[in-house]
C-alpha positions as CSV (number, residue, x, y, z in Angstrom):
1,M,0.0,0.6,0.0
2,N,0.8,3.5,-0.8
3,R,-0.8,5.8,1.7
4,V,1.1,9.1,2.7
5,E,-0.8,10.8,6.4
6,L,0.9,14.4,7.2
7,A,0.4,17.7,8.4
8,A,3.0,20.4,7.2
9,T,3.1,24.3,6.7
10,L,2.5,25.4,2.7
11,T,5.8,26.7,2.2
12,E,5.5,27.6,-1.6
13,I,2.4,27.8,-3.4
14,P,3.0,29.0,-7.1
15,P,0.3,30.5,-9.6
16,L,-1.9,27.4,-10.5
17,R,-1.7,25.8,-14.1
18,H,-3.8,23.6,-16.3
19,T,-2.7,20.0,-17.6
20,P,-3.7,20.1,-21.3
21,A,-6.8,18.4,-20.8
22,G,-7.4,21.0,-18.5
23,L,-7.2,20.0,-15.4
24,P,-5.9,22.7,-12.4
25,V,-2.3,21.1,-11.5
26,L,-1.0,23.0,-8.3
27,R,3.3,21.5,-7.5
28,L,3.8,22.6,-4.4
29,Q,6.9,23.1,-0.9
30,M,5.9,21.9,2.3
31,V,7.7,21.5,5.8
32,H,6.5,19.0,7.9
33,E,8.2,19.4,11.7
34,S,6.9,16.6,14.4
35,E,8.8,14.1,17.3
36,V,8.6,10.1,16.4
37,I,8.7,8.1,18.5
38,E,11.4,5.4,17.4
39,A,12.9,2.1,18.7
40,G,11.4,3.3,22.1
41,L,13.9,6.3,21.1
42,P,11.9,10.0,20.4
43,R,13.6,11.5,17.5
44,Q,12.9,14.7,16.3
45,V,12.0,14.2,11.9
46,S,11.7,18.0,9.8
47,M,11.9,17.4,6.2
48,E,11.0,20.0,3.2
49,I,8.8,18.0,0.8
50,K,8.1,18.6,-2.8
51,A,3.5,17.9,-3.3
52,V,1.2,18.1,-6.5
53,A,-2.0,18.4,-6.8
54,L,-5.0,18.3,-9.2
55,G,-8.8,18.9,-9.7
56,D,-10.8,20.2,-6.5
57,V,-7.5,19.9,-4.5
58,A,-5.6,21.9,-6.2
59,L,-8.6,24.3,-6.8
60,A,-8.4,24.6,-2.7
61,L,-4.4,24.5,-2.4
62,A,-4.4,27.7,-4.4
63,K,-6.4,29.5,-2.3
64,A,-4.9,29.1,0.8
65,P,-2.3,31.2,2.1
66,Q,1.6,31.0,2.5
67,G,2.6,29.4,5.8
68,S,-0.2,27.8,6.2
69,P,-1.0,24.5,7.9
70,V,-2.9,21.8,6.1
71,Q,-3.1,17.7,6.9
72,I,-3.9,16.4,3.5
73,V,-3.4,12.7,2.6
74,G,-1.7,11.3,-0.9
75,F,0.4,8.2,-2.3
76,L,4.6,8.9,-2.5
77,A,5.6,8.6,-6.4
78,P,8.4,9.8,-8.7
79,Q,8.8,12.5,-10.3
80,R,9.6,11.3,-13.5
81,Q,9.8,7.4,-14.5
82,G,13.0,6.5,-13.8
83,S,14.2,9.2,-11.4
84,D,14.9,7.9,-7.4
85,R,13.2,12.0,-6.1
86,L,10.0,11.5,-5.1
87,V,7.5,13.5,-4.8
88,L,4.4,13.5,-3.1
89,H,0.9,13.2,-4.8
90,I,-2.2,14.6,-2.7
91,Q,-5.2,13.4,-3.1
92,Q,-7.5,14.3,-0.7
93,L,-7.2,17.9,2.2
94,V,-8.3,16.5,5.4
95,Q,-8.0,19.8,6.9
96,A,-6.9,23.8,6.0
97,H,-6.6,26.6,8.9
């Protein structure tokens, strides 16, 4: 299963674009910071994440101000076929503040 649930802060929200078929697409940058327990010990996690949203999710995120906290559900996929770099594809915006 390839499912990611994440709380993050929107750090870069470029202008909304459209695919050749007219589907709204938004490529954005987010940052996540948390503390998790690994092997019984606390660990600080801080990372920048590249993400993409399509359709209604892209429209909703395009309206969010930079610095907004969001909670999303999505999946990871290579940036391009054969690439080692991953991009988070946002399928659902659970909560935006």
